[in-house]
KEBAMI-706505 format. One line per field, with one value per residue (C-alpha): residue number from 0; residue in one letter; chain; x negated, y, z. Coordinates in nm, 4 decimals. Each point is the difference from the previous one (the first is absolute). Example, Ala and Ser with C-alpha at 12.3 -4.5 7.8 and 13.67 -1.06 7.14 Angstrom:
<atoms>
pos: 0 1
code: A S
unit: A A
east: -1.2300 -0.1370
north: -0.4500 0.3440
up: 0.7800 -0.0660
</atoms>
This chain:
<atoms>
pos: 0 1 2 3 4 5 6 7 8 9 10 11 12 13 14 15 16 17 18 19 20 21 22 23 24 25 26 27 28 29 30 31 32 33 34 35 36 37 38 39 40 41 42 43 44 45 46 47 48 49 50 51 52 53 54 55 56 57 58 59 60 61 62 63 64 65 66 67 68 69 70 71 72 73 74 75 76 77 78 79 80 81 82 83 84 85 86 87 88 89 90 91 92 93 94 95 96 97 98 99 100 101 102 103 104 105 106 107 108 109 110 111 112 113 114 115 116 117 118 119 120 121 122 123 124 125 126 127 128 129 130 131 132 133 134 135 136 137 138 139 140 141 142 143 144 145 146 147 148 149 150 151 152 153 154 155 156 157 158 159 160 161 162 163 164 165 166 167 168 169 170 171 172 173 174 175 176 177 178 179 180 181 182 183 184 185 186 187 188 189 190 191 192 193 194 195 196 197 198 199 200 201 202 203 204 205 206 207 208 209 210 211 212 213 214 215 216 217 218 219 220 221 222 223 224 225 226 227 228 229 230 231 232 233 234 235 236 237 238 239 240 241 242 243 244 245 246 247 248 249 250 251 252 253 254 255 256 257 258 259 260 261 262 263 264 265 266 267 268 269 270 271 272 273 274 275 276 277 278 279 280 281 282 283 284 285 286 287 288 289 290 291 292 293 294 295 296 297 298 299 300 301 302 303 304 305 306 307 308 309 310 311 312 313 314 315 316 317 318 319 320 321 322 323 324 325 326 327 328 329 330 331 332 333 334 335 336 337 338 339 340 341 342 343 344 345 346 347
code: M R R T T L I L T A A L C L L Y V E A M A Q R R W R R E A F Q T D T L M V H D P V M A Y E D G T F Y I Y S T G M G I Q T A T S T D L R T W T V Q P R G A I N P I P S W A A D S V P G F R G H I W A P D I I H Y N G R W W M T Y S C S T F G R N T S A L G I A S S P T L D F T D S L R C H W Q D H G A I V C S R E K R N D W N A I D S N I A I D D D D Q P W L T W G S F W D G I Q L I R L D P F T M H V A Q G C Q P K T I A R R V S I A D T L S A E P N P T S R Y A G R N A I E A P F I F R H D G F Y Y L F V S H D Y C C R G M Q S N Y K V A V G R S R S I S G P Y L D R N G R D M A Q G G G S L V I E G D K M E F E A T G H C A A Y H L N D S Q D I F I C H G Y N I Q L G G Q A I L M K K L I E W T P D G W P L L K D F
unit: A A A A A A A A A A A A A A A A A A A A A A A A A A A A A A A A A A A A A A A A A A A A A A A A A A A A A A A A A A A A A A A A A A A A A A A A A A A A A A A A A A A A A A A A A A A A A A A A A A A A A A A A A A A A A A A A A A A A A A A A A A A A A A A A A A A A A A A A A A A A A A A A A A A A A A A A A A A A A A A A A A A A A A A A A A A A A A A A A A A A A A A A A A A A A A A A A A A A A A A A A A A A A A A A A A A A A A A A A A A A A A A A A A A A A A A A A A A A A A A A A A A A A A A A A A A A A A A A A A A A A A A A A A A A A A A A A A A A A A A A A A A A A A A A A A A A A A A A A A A A A A A A A A A A A A A A A A A A A A A A A A A A A A A A A A A A A A A A A A A A A A A A A A A A
east: 3.9719 0.0655 -0.3188 -0.2173 0.2043 -0.0773 -0.3503 -0.0349 0.1612 -0.2222 -0.2844 0.1626 0.0400 -0.3785 -0.1075 0.1976 -0.0659 -0.3943 0.0146 0.1715 -0.2876 -0.2161 0.1731 -0.0266 -0.3682 -0.0347 0.1666 -0.2119 -0.3353 -0.2532 -0.3943 -0.2893 -0.3875 -0.0157 0.1493 0.1193 -0.0842 -0.1069 -0.1364 0.0013 -0.1129 0.0125 0.1035 -0.0376 0.2096 0.0879 -0.2079 0.2081 -0.1758 0.2414 -0.0803 0.2102 -0.0641 0.1917 0.3155 0.4108 0.0300 -0.3560 -0.0851 -0.1206 -0.1603 -0.0914 -0.2757 -0.1319 -0.4017 -0.0181 0.0216 0.3647 0.2847 0.3261 0.1954 0.2814 0.3177 0.0650 -0.2026 -0.1372 0.1432 0.3840 0.1929 -0.1768 0.0258 0.2059 -0.2545 -0.2164 0.2060 0.0945 -0.3888 -0.0994 0.2424 0.0085 -0.1375 0.1957 -0.1025 -0.2832 -0.2637 -0.4027 -0.3251 0.1245 -0.2531 0.0268 -0.1454 0.0153 0.0345 0.0606 0.2321 0.1450 -0.0400 0.0327 0.0618 -0.0410 0.0701 0.0304 0.3248 -0.0880 0.1080 -0.3335 -0.2406 0.2178 -0.1864 0.3822 -0.0737 0.0558 -0.1313 0.2079 -0.0366 0.1362 -0.0302 0.0872 -0.1218 -0.0678 -0.0399 0.2093 0.2831 0.2159 -0.0298 0.3094 0.0567 -0.3298 -0.1278 0.2292 -0.2459 0.0721 -0.0424 -0.1832 0.0611 -0.2986 -0.4030 -0.0968 0.1943 -0.1174 0.1597 -0.0691 -0.1800 -0.0003 -0.2870 -0.3211 -0.0195 0.3093 0.1641 -0.0658 -0.2281 -0.0173 -0.2565 0.0253 -0.3288 -0.0892 -0.3559 -0.2141 0.2432 0.3013 0.1502 0.1983 -0.0542 0.1450 -0.1563 0.1752 -0.0344 -0.0048 -0.1163 0.0336 -0.3018 -0.0183 -0.0263 0.1489 -0.0474 0.2080 -0.0073 0.3785 0.0796 -0.0294 0.3472 0.2292 -0.2350 0.0624 -0.2177 -0.1960 0.1623 -0.2050 -0.1818 -0.0866 -0.1123 -0.3957 -0.0983 -0.2545 -0.0531 0.0621 -0.0584 -0.2242 -0.1566 0.2461 -0.2296 0.0927 0.3580 0.1270 -0.2281 0.0911 0.1772 0.3575 0.1676 0.1723 0.2799 0.1849 -0.0626 0.1608 -0.2165 -0.3493 -0.3489 -0.1991 -0.0187 0.0112 0.2715 0.0828 -0.2550 -0.0408 -0.2212 -0.1804 -0.2281 -0.2931 -0.3053 0.0233 0.1303 0.2562 0.0872 0.1857 0.1278 0.2140 0.0196 -0.0927 0.1710 0.3058 0.2503 0.3395 -0.1013 -0.0665 -0.2619 -0.1199 -0.0436 -0.3222 0.0527 -0.2637 -0.1164 -0.2561 -0.1585 -0.1696 -0.0997 0.0224 -0.0831 0.3306 0.3282 0.0787 -0.3304 -0.1561 -0.0276 -0.3472 -0.0918 -0.3146 -0.1549 0.0993 0.2352 0.3173 0.3036 0.2158 -0.2582 0.0414 -0.1976 0.0702 -0.1766 0.1860 0.1289 0.1856 0.1475 0.1295 -0.2694 0.1823 -0.0082 0.3099 0.1255 0.0008 0.0029 0.0622 0.0594 0.2307 -0.1908 0.0467 -0.2576 0.0273 -0.1604 0.1360 -0.2122 -0.2749 -0.2559 0.1684 0.1807 0.2619 -0.0038 0.3651 0.1009 0.1982 -0.1576 0.1312 -0.0240 -0.1652 0.1618 0.2826 0.0174 -0.0333 0.2099 -0.0813 -0.0558 -0.1361 -0.4310 -0.1421 -0.3780 -0.2190 -0.2077 -0.3964 -0.1595 -0.4150 -0.2313 0.0466 0.3337 0.2627 0.2219 -0.0477 0.2632 -0.0222 0.2707 0.2423
north: -3.8815 0.0527 -0.0876 0.2032 0.3174 -0.0811 -0.0487 0.3461 0.1363 -0.1878 0.1613 0.3638 -0.0098 -0.1138 0.2723 0.2870 -0.0776 -0.0496 0.3831 0.1173 -0.1394 0.1640 0.3206 -0.0205 -0.0677 0.3249 0.1770 -0.1132 0.0853 -0.2769 -0.0931 -0.0962 0.0038 0.0202 0.2940 0.0652 0.3323 0.2278 0.3377 -0.0212 0.3472 -0.0511 0.2341 -0.0225 0.1243 -0.0988 -0.3432 -0.1050 -0.0162 0.0739 -0.1003 0.1307 -0.1540 -0.0053 -0.1143 0.0754 0.2766 -0.0282 -0.3674 0.1129 -0.2393 0.0255 -0.1835 0.0491 -0.1959 0.0621 -0.3737 -0.1603 0.3062 -0.0028 0.0967 0.2183 -0.0356 0.3310 0.3030 0.2911 0.1910 -0.0724 0.0956 0.1420 0.3770 0.0301 0.2670 -0.3268 -0.1801 0.3013 0.1026 -0.3396 -0.2103 -0.3435 0.0543 -0.2316 0.0132 -0.2125 0.2641 -0.0761 0.0907 0.2788 0.1794 0.0652 0.3020 0.1661 0.3712 0.2779 -0.1655 -0.2260 -0.2877 0.0392 -0.2773 0.0557 -0.2749 -0.0567 -0.0408 -0.1627 -0.2734 -0.2487 0.1403 0.3491 0.3543 0.1293 0.0132 0.1531 0.0468 0.0309 0.1083 -0.0014 0.0141 -0.0869 0.0470 -0.3336 -0.3913 -0.2173 -0.0506 -0.0972 0.3181 0.0865 0.3789 0.1086 -0.2488 0.1309 0.0423 0.3761 -0.0088 0.3537 -0.1065 -0.0943 0.1818 -0.0623 -0.1216 -0.1423 0.0013 -0.2243 0.1959 0.3124 -0.1301 -0.1887 -0.1264 -0.2299 0.0814 -0.2920 -0.1586 0.3529 -0.0201 0.3822 0.0581 0.2826 0.2427 0.1144 0.2938 -0.2092 0.0667 -0.2473 -0.1349 -0.2126 -0.2920 -0.2031 -0.1801 -0.2993 -0.0553 0.2709 0.2890 -0.1565 0.1345 0.3426 0.1857 0.3552 0.1453 0.0299 0.2545 -0.0630 0.1559 -0.1845 -0.2935 0.0784 0.1359 0.2980 0.3217 0.0028 -0.2904 -0.2622 -0.3176 -0.1014 -0.3188 -0.1671 -0.3476 -0.1828 -0.3709 0.0908 0.3608 0.2505 -0.0985 -0.3944 0.0041 -0.0113 -0.3385 -0.1490 -0.3477 -0.0083 -0.0046 -0.3709 0.1004 0.1945 0.1492 0.3328 0.0417 0.2248 -0.2261 0.1849 -0.3263 0.2437 0.0230 0.0121 0.2612 0.0451 0.2433 -0.0630 0.2211 -0.1290 0.1153 0.3583 -0.1259 -0.0837 -0.3342 -0.0608 -0.3305 -0.1521 -0.2932 -0.1211 -0.2369 -0.1494 -0.1117 -0.1569 -0.3093 -0.3107 -0.1816 0.1828 0.3335 0.1892 0.2690 0.1210 0.2708 0.2511 0.2975 0.3434 0.2599 0.3681 0.2963 0.1831 -0.1786 0.1645 -0.1643 -0.0993 -0.3508 -0.1845 -0.3881 -0.1635 0.0601 0.4510 -0.0865 0.2109 -0.1755 0.2657 -0.1497 -0.3662 -0.0424 -0.2305 -0.2322 -0.4026 -0.0252 -0.3113 -0.2586 -0.3573 -0.2515 -0.2297 -0.2561 0.1491 0.3063 0.0578 0.3536 0.2532 0.3964 0.3041 0.0453 0.2335 0.0810 0.1544 0.0240 -0.3372 0.1719 0.1853 -0.2321 -0.1975 0.0622 -0.2299 0.0216 -0.2058 -0.1097 -0.2631 -0.3086 -0.2486 -0.3102 -0.3305 -0.2482 0.1467 0.0187 0.3914 0.1101 0.3357 0.0094 0.2497 -0.0117 0.1821 0.0779 0.1974 0.2672 0.0167 0.2739 -0.0268 0.2193 0.1923 0.0880 -0.2437 -0.2004 -0.4031 -0.2410 -0.2423 -0.3062 0.1087
up: -1.0217 0.3974 0.1136 -0.2639 0.1187 0.3706 -0.0946 -0.1626 0.2392 0.2605 -0.1458 -0.0797 0.3261 0.1381 -0.2614 0.1793 0.3686 -0.1279 -0.1905 0.3319 0.1943 -0.2171 0.0367 0.3808 -0.0340 -0.1586 0.2051 0.2712 0.1254 -0.0510 0.1563 -0.2305 -0.0086 -0.3739 -0.0490 -0.4128 -0.1071 -0.2929 0.0829 0.3819 0.2041 0.4036 0.2971 0.3902 0.2197 0.4076 -0.0300 -0.2901 -0.3659 -0.3098 -0.3445 -0.2789 -0.3431 -0.3418 -0.0165 0.0208 0.2560 0.0897 0.1311 0.4061 0.1816 0.4161 0.2123 0.3312 -0.1226 -0.3429 -0.1336 0.1215 -0.1756 0.0031 -0.3087 0.0298 -0.2020 -0.0625 -0.2201 0.1169 -0.2560 -0.0225 -0.1217 -0.3004 -0.0873 -0.3210 -0.1211 -0.0420 -0.2723 -0.1058 -0.0935 -0.1187 -0.2103 0.0203 0.3544 0.2701 0.3355 -0.0482 0.1677 -0.0785 0.2540 0.2570 0.1774 0.3733 0.2135 0.3585 -0.0580 0.2257 0.2218 -0.2711 -0.1539 -0.3669 -0.3359 -0.3372 -0.2483 -0.4100 -0.1690 -0.3850 -0.2417 -0.0793 -0.2495 -0.0846 0.1280 0.0335 0.4253 0.2893 0.3903 0.2361 0.3657 0.3763 0.3320 0.3495 0.3460 0.0607 -0.1381 0.2982 -0.2524 0.3460 0.1305 -0.3026 0.1796 -0.1200 -0.2335 -0.3190 -0.3180 -0.1586 -0.3347 -0.1538 -0.3205 -0.3201 0.0377 -0.3062 -0.3492 -0.3060 -0.3724 -0.2395 -0.3298 0.2247 0.3021 -0.0607 0.3191 0.2349 0.2863 0.1974 0.2655 0.2046 0.3362 0.2053 0.1366 0.2506 -0.0431 0.3194 -0.0079 0.0902 -0.3879 -0.1527 -0.3742 -0.2081 -0.2110 -0.2333 -0.3220 -0.2533 -0.3129 -0.2816 0.0974 0.3597 0.3910 0.0235 0.3252 0.1194 0.2778 0.2201 0.1669 0.3507 0.1109 -0.2333 -0.1210 -0.3415 -0.2801 0.0923 -0.1684 -0.3053 0.0252 -0.3375 -0.0393 -0.0140 -0.0922 0.2297 -0.1492 -0.2955 -0.1027 -0.3190 -0.0828 -0.2031 -0.2703 0.0239 0.0603 -0.3629 -0.0559 0.3160 0.0201 -0.0866 0.3153 0.0563 0.1954 -0.1867 -0.3552 0.1391 0.3041 -0.0304 -0.0679 0.2487 0.2906 0.3689 0.2494 0.3625 0.1872 0.2872 0.1884 0.3253 0.2515 0.1564 0.0692 -0.1872 -0.2934 -0.1657 -0.1389 -0.3314 -0.0319 -0.3024 -0.1559 -0.3858 -0.2452 0.0528 0.2344 0.0226 -0.2108 0.2386 -0.0777 -0.3181 0.2459 -0.0542 0.2717 0.2152 0.2354 -0.0745 0.1533 0.0422 0.1854 0.0372 0.2785 -0.1298 -0.0157 -0.3930 -0.0812 -0.2361 0.1248 0.0026 -0.0482 0.1589 -0.3493 0.0050 -0.2486 0.0163 0.0457 -0.2750 -0.2469 0.0644 0.3444 0.2540 0.2367 0.0439 0.3715 0.0133 -0.3554 -0.0018 0.1374 -0.2708 0.2690 0.2983 -0.1973 -0.3667 0.0175 0.2639 -0.0089 0.0709 0.3754 0.2416 0.3127 0.3715 0.2845 0.2538 0.3148 0.0769 -0.1522 -0.2498 -0.3535 -0.1526 -0.3924 -0.1316 -0.3652 -0.1274 -0.1729 -0.2372 0.1995 -0.2244 0.2333 0.0046 -0.4132 0.0239 0.2454 0.1086 0.3825 0.2761 0.0469 0.2557 0.0738 0.1923 -0.1401 0.0776 -0.1215 -0.1690 0.1425 -0.3266 0.0798 -0.2077 0.0601 0.0700 0.0762 0.2516 0.1181 0.2475
</atoms>
């Protein structure tokens, strides 16, 4: 009996030591060449690249070469503002799909507060003069509340997966959306970065046309979610066009995911966005950009695009890696532009 008690005590001590070690590890930054992310976006400041992605308080990783990443132990938005839990029942701080942009001398970050498969959601916004979190006197994300909120049975769209785009007149716009009636666009006030007075959202992209929505396949991820399998918009300016990247089909299912990225373009930020065949994305158009190759990645999606330098553009997204059993990791591609002005992805 005494021996059994000693063995159990020793085992409990070992478990305690292991748990404490894990807690210490989680409090420390670590480096990796295989960055595990969902919904990545990128920013660059003073020689450092920053990747923000879905996670508790928004996962943050930094790099100086876009190859080796240092994952930070603390979320960018910390603490989580109280309005988020008040606006979205069931939300516990796992923030989805941030976006990051530098505008009018500040960094602006939008982010999604939601629960899976529901469209009671909110898009928050915060700002900071710098991304350098080692400068604690300056890097403080100031909460500016919610930009857009959606409610189940009130709105036929979902307030997640936001992106801020700046047009040729230096006017900010917000695009967002996941399933239901697809991708929305609205003009922002450039001083408050909230919705401009009197503006209403406009649907600029759908997975299927309005006529075909009711006959589309049921959503396999949630019986509550809409059937319009499109989300994660990102608007990118190039050579006089606005390019609208979106993700089609289903994420977040590991090896069962069939995510892919499609694109259309417009001379006006408000659309219409047409694909290579002239189909309006608001009626189900969209030209394929990337999908899983079934060798390294089962599926790919939720992308962003940036001017890396004066002569090169970069495309990032997450891909469900086959060797890792469907784990989502960061993908990077260079963008080459075809003679007729469409993006063609090449190895980084």
